[in-house]
C-alpha positions as CSV (number, residue, x, y, z in Angstrom):
1,M,10.4,41.9,8.2
2,A,11.0,40.6,4.8
3,E,10.1,42.9,1.5
4,H,7.8,42.0,-1.0
5,S,7.1,43.2,-4.3
6,S,4.1,45.1,-4.2
7,S,3.9,46.3,-7.9
8,V,1.1,45.7,-10.6
9,G,3.5,43.9,-13.1
10,F,4.1,41.3,-10.5
11,Y,0.9,40.8,-9.7
12,I,0.1,40.3,-13.6
13,L,2.9,37.9,-13.6
14,I,1.5,35.9,-10.3
15,F,-2.2,35.6,-12.8
16,A,-0.4,34.9,-16.0
17,I,1.2,31.9,-13.9
18,L,-2.3,30.9,-12.1
19,L,-3.8,30.8,-15.6
20,V,-0.7,28.8,-17.2
21,L,-1.7,26.0,-15.0
22,T,-5.2,26.4,-15.2
23,A,-5.3,25.8,-18.5
24,T,-2.6,23.0,-17.8
25,T,-5.2,21.3,-15.4
26,V,-7.4,21.7,-17.9
27,G,-5.5,20.1,-21.1
28,A,-4.3,17.4,-18.7
29,A,-7.9,16.3,-18.0
30,F,-7.8,15.5,-22.1
31,I,-5.3,13.4,-21.3
32,N,-5.5,9.2,-20.2
33,L,-3.1,8.9,-17.5
34,G,-4.9,6.5,-15.7
35,P,-4.9,6.8,-11.7
36,L,-2.3,9.9,-12.0
37,N,-4.6,11.8,-13.5
38,P,-6.3,13.1,-9.9
39,I,-2.7,12.9,-8.7
40,L,-1.6,15.5,-11.2
41,A,-4.3,17.6,-10.9
42,L,-4.2,17.9,-7.2
43,G,-0.3,18.7,-7.5
44,I,-0.9,21.9,-9.8
45,A,-3.9,23.1,-7.8
46,T,-1.5,22.9,-4.8
47,V,0.7,25.0,-6.7
48,K,-1.9,27.9,-7.7
49,A,-3.1,27.4,-4.1
50,L,0.6,28.3,-2.9
51,L,0.8,31.1,-5.3
52,V,-2.5,32.7,-4.5
53,V,-1.8,32.2,-0.6
54,L,2.0,33.5,-0.7
55,F,1.5,36.5,-3.1
56,F,-2.2,37.6,-3.0
57,M,-3.1,37.2,0.4
58,H,0.3,38.6,1.4
59,V,1.9,35.5,3.6
60,K,5.1,36.0,2.0
61,G,6.4,39.1,3.9
62,A,3.8,38.4,6.6
63,S,5.0,38.1,10.5
64,E,6.4,34.9,11.4
65,K,4.0,34.5,14.6
66,M,1.4,35.1,13.3
67,T,1.4,33.3,10.4
68,K,1.8,30.3,12.6
69,V,-1.1,31.0,14.7
70,V,-2.8,30.9,11.6
71,I,-1.7,27.9,10.6
72,L,-2.0,25.9,13.8
73,A,-5.8,27.6,14.0
74,G,-6.4,26.1,10.6
75,L,-4.9,22.6,11.4
76,F,-7.0,22.4,14.9
77,W,-10.0,23.6,12.8
78,L,-9.6,20.7,10.5
79,L,-9.1,18.3,13.0
80,L,-12.0,19.5,14.8
81,L,-14.2,19.1,11.9
82,L,-12.8,15.5,10.9
83,G,-13.3,13.9,14.5
84,L,-16.8,15.6,14.4
85,T,-17.7,14.0,11.4
86,L,-16.2,10.4,11.8
87,A,-17.6,10.5,15.3
88,D,-20.8,10.7,13.7
89,Y,-20.1,8.4,11.4
90,G,-18.8,5.8,13.8
91,T,-22.1,6.2,16.0
92,R,-24.6,5.7,13.2
93,L,-26.5,2.3,13.0
94,W,-26.2,1.1,9.7
95,S,-29.1,-1.2,8.6
């Protein structure tokens, strides 16, 4: 099992990075990049989510098998929800 840092300073550093990325997202919202604005915002949000999942949810030091099971279960659930939503949308009678 991989070692992971659990010092308070490390978590404060990750928190500070998350705050900087949040400020970057807010600052980027005031800059007109045209169609690239949502792409930039989603990119920054993905990096922030990755930091939260890896360090605050302790996925970085977790068992690889359990991580794969959780990822597969999450993807299965997402596909199930999308499939049911599309089935509902496809069978509606639009007038």
